[in-house]
N, C-alpha and C positions, 0 to 999 in steps of 0.2 A: 432379815429385810421387812419383815410385817412384825411391830412390836407393841403387844398389847400394855398400852399407858390410858390408865384411867384418870381423868382430870375433875377436880370439882366444877362441877357445874355453874357456880358463882364466878368461875374466874373465864366463862365460855360468853361470849357477847350473843345477846338475846336473837337478833337482828340478824350478827351473821350465819345463826343455827336456823331462823326461820329460809332464809335464802338459799341454803343448801336442802331442808325440805323441800322446798317448792321446787329447785332442780332436779333433786330426785326423784320427784312425787311423777312428773314430765317423763322420765324416764331414762335420763341422763346420769354421770357421775359426777360427782361433787365433793371437793375435800378443803380442809383450810390449809393454807400452804406458806410456806417463808417464815419474817420475821415474827409470827405470831407464837407458830408451832414451836420457835427458837425457843421465846420468852415463856410459854408455859412449861415449857420441860427445865428452865431454871428457876420456875416461882416466881419470876418477875411480872408487872403488869406489863399488860400492852393494849396499846391503841388500836391500832392499826390491822382489823382483823382482814387477811384477803383469802379470796375461791378462787381454786384453780377446778376447771369442768371441761370435760370433752365435749359439751355445748358448745355451738357458736356463737360469737357475738350477735349478732340478730335473733337467733333460737330464745337467748335468755333474754335478750333485749325485750321480746314478744310475750314473755311468762310473766313481767313487772308491769303493773300501768306508771310506776312512779320511776323509772329508768332510762338513763340516755347513751348512747354510743360516744365514745370518746375518743380521740387519738389516731393517729394516720401511722405513724411510725411502729406503734404498737398498738391494734383495738381493742378494748376493753368496753366495758359496761359498768356502769356505776349504780348500783340498786337506790334511792334515796327513800331517807327517812326523816329527813327536815332539814333543814337549809344548811344546815355542817355536817349533819351525819347522814354518812353514805357507806355500805359494802361494794367494795373492787372485785369485781368477777373476771377472771382470764382464761380466757381458754388455751387449752394443751399447745405450745408450740412444736413444729416439728425440727426447728434447728435451722430449717436452710431460710438464710437471712438475704438481705439485697444488701449490700455497702456500697457507700461511697469513694469515690480516688482515694479519698484518706484513710480508709480500710474501718471506718464508722456505719454501722448499722441505720440504715434508714426506710428498712421496711423488714416488718417480723412478724408477719401475716401468714403463715404456711402453718396449718393445724396439723396435730400428730397425734401422738400415743404420750401417756402421763410418764414414761421410759423414757421419749424421747424430750419431752417437757422439760427434765429433771437436767439432761446436759445441759441446756443452754441457761442456766441459774446460773450466779456470779461465785458463789463459795458453800463448800461443802454444808454448811450451819444452818444457810439460809434454802438449804434444797431436801425440806423434811415435809411429809403431807399427812394431815390425819385424817383418818376417815371416823367421823363423829360415833355413825352407826355401829361401828364395829369396836369401836376403843381403841384405833390402831393408828401407831406411827410408822408410816411408811418411809424408808429410807435406802436408797440406792447406792449412797456415794461414799459413804461411813460417816455421814451428819452426826449422829448421836455418839459414836466415838469422840470426833474431833471436839464436841462440843463439852464432853464429861474431861477432856485433855486442856480446853480451853485454846483452840487453837484453829488459827483464821487459815484454812487450805482453797487456793481455787479448786472450780471445777475445769479439766481440761488445763492447758497451758496459758498460765498468766498472763505473757505478753501479747499473746494473742485477744485475750477476752477484754481487756483494758484496751487493745485499739477498737476492738467493735463497740466498747462504752467505756470511754475516760474516768467517766461518776465513779466506776466502781473503786478506782483509786482512795478518795476521799470516803466510799463507805464503807474500805477495809479500815481506815484511820478511825472510824469514828464508831464501829464495831469492837475494834480492840480495845476503845477506851471505856464504851461501854458495857463489855462483857470481861475487862482485865485479864483479855487474852493475847496468846504470841501471835506475831503474823509471819507464815512460814518464811523463808530466806528465800522461795524463788519468787515471791509475792513483792518481799521489800528490795531486791534488786531490779524487778521487773518496774517500778514506781519510781524508782531512782534512774532510770532510763526514761521512761517515759511521761514524766509530770508535763513536760510541755502540752502533750496530746490534749489537756484540758480547755487547752486551745480550741479546739475541734467544735466543742459542746457550747449550745445556746447559752447567752449569758441569762435568759430567762431560766433556763432550767437550771442552772447554777445558784441561781439567787434562793431557790426553794432548798437547795441542798446546804446553803452556808445557813440557813436557820435552823436546819436540824443539825449540823456542824458544834452550834456554838451556843444554841438557847437548850441547856440542858445541865446536868450537876456535875460535869467533867469537862465543862467549857476549855479551859486554859492548857488541861493535856493533850485535849485534842489539837489545839492552836499551836502549842512545842514540835507534836510531833509532825503534824502538818509543814511546819518551818523545817523539822530535821531532814523531811524526806524531798524538800524543792518542791512540795505544791502549792504552798501559803502565797507565793509571787505569781503564782495564776491565778489567784482568785481574788489577793488584796495587795498588789504590787507594790500601794504605797502605805501599807502599814508594817512600822518596825516596832520588834517587842521590846516595850520598857516597862516600867513597875507599874503605868495608870491603864497598859492594855489586861497587867495581870489583876490587878486592882477590879475592872470592868468584866472580866471572863467571870473570875470570882464570885465580884457580888451578882451577877446573873445566874450561879450555880445556887448561891445562898437562895437568893429570892424561892429558887424553883424547889427547894428541899421545904421549905417553909410554908409554900405554897402559896406564896405573894406573885401577883402577874409582872410577865415582863415584857418587853417590847422591842423588835427590831431596832427601832427608831435610837436606843440607848446606844447599842452594839454597835451600830455602822456609824454612828458621830461620835465614837471613841476611834475606830478604827481608823476614822480618816481625820482625827481631830490634827495630827502631828502636819499632817499636808496641807492642811488646810492653812495652819500656823505659815507654814514656811510659802507657800504661794503668799499670803496676805503680806508678811517681810518684803518680798521680793515688790509685789504690786505699790505697798505702801510708800517707796521710793519715789515713785513716778506719780503718782496718785495724791493729791492733797486728802481729799476727805477720806476720813478712817473707814467712815459708814459704806462709802461705794466699796472703799477697797477691798473689806471684807465679802460683802456681797459678791464680787468678782472671785476672790478668791474660794468662798463657799461653792459658788458654779462650777470653777476649773476641779475642783477638789474630786466634787458630784458626776460631772462628766468625764473625769477620766477614771471611774469607780466601773461607771456603767456600760462602758468598753468590754469590762471584765462579767461582772455581775451586774447586771440588771436590778435596778431599785424602782420599786414603785411611784408613780408622782406624789401621792399624797405621803409617801415614806420621807422621798427627799425634803420637800416641804416642812415638815416636820424638824427633820435635822438641820436644816438652814436656822431653822427658830430657835432650836439647842443651844446651834452656834455664836448667833447675833445676841440672845441674853446672857450670853458670858461675860464680854464687857458691859451690861448694863446692868448686868449683877455686880458687878468690880468696882462701877463706879460710886454706886449707894447713894443714890439721889432721893431727897427724901419726898418730895412731890412726885414723885414715879411709884414709889415704895407698893401702896393698892395696887395701881394698875398693872406691877409686875406680877404680884402674888395673884391676882386674878388671870392671866394670861393661862390659856389651857395649858403650854408645856411648860408651866413656872416648874413643878414640881419633879418634871425629869430633868430640867437646866439646872436647878437644885442641887439633884442626887451626881449629876453631873460634877457639879462645882468643887461636892464634898470629896468624891474619889479624884480629883485631881488635887485637892489641897492635902488627901491624904498618901499623894505620890509625886507626883511631879511638880507640884506648884505648894508649898509647905507654907510660902510666904500668903498664902487665902487664907489661912486659919482662921484670922480675927474674922475675917468678909463674910464665912461661914458661920460664925458664932452669930451676929449681926440677925445674919436670915432665917436662924434657927430659932432664934429671939423673937424678932418679927413674926414669924406666921401663929406664934401661941396664942 
């Protein structure tokens, strides 16, 4: 249950260690928990260092000048270090939860001991705690064994855990691809039956999860597995697999591997491109103006999407711009070349055009050549 493990100090987040030391000096217990411990055990780089403690959120909040209480369903503390860098601190939960009529957890703020807390986590590989002071990994559920075997198993009954929080189903898919792990038969069976429960999750929360699903080094593998399990249509019902989707996901992965920036604008523009085109073809039959028809098609594709996964307004504006620029780039009007190249979304629109030419629109190769030279 307690395993001595000495991690290289360089791999541990300095701010997380500061937070743990402050909580412990105040007389409470505090541990690194979850994905960061899992990734450290596997020698993977990890960004999110989360902390679990027996101190209540209000008590943690008082210990740090720059901290804030967040969440209703699940009360947490974010200890702030700068505008983007914070450490998340959660209090041990007892497992007593308040659920809605559909079985989804709506409140999880009954506090308990570490032994209780472990049982309300999702998968065994994410239920590892690390005592920084003693240099021990604490494992109550066989998580280390499953990690070694690259096996994703639920804590408790999979069907019940997915009812409580349907997002766990897509997390299982992401972890399987990230870790090269097998999903247990129990989890697979539950997902195939319960995929529609994703409809119980708020579209805003699913946006954050979609970013995690697709902006990584295994993007297309995740896409395929979501499709296989019947989960994709509950996130992206307008998206259908084709070579353009594959190229987009693989391009995203390659950019991440080579340290280049990626944006959800590109991903969602690609995921919804076919739906926008289909709407345009229908609307164009009744609307004389191609420009107005395309604007309407853009709006309808986006409106249908945000019923499932909410997209921030700044994102939808840029997705629309990338789509509208496609027709302008295809026309090649000499007077507009400089104006188009100076458009803030030109580079994304150009990359979008390139991937279309390499997949579903090979007839655009000469157009791509023109714009490649025009930028030189």
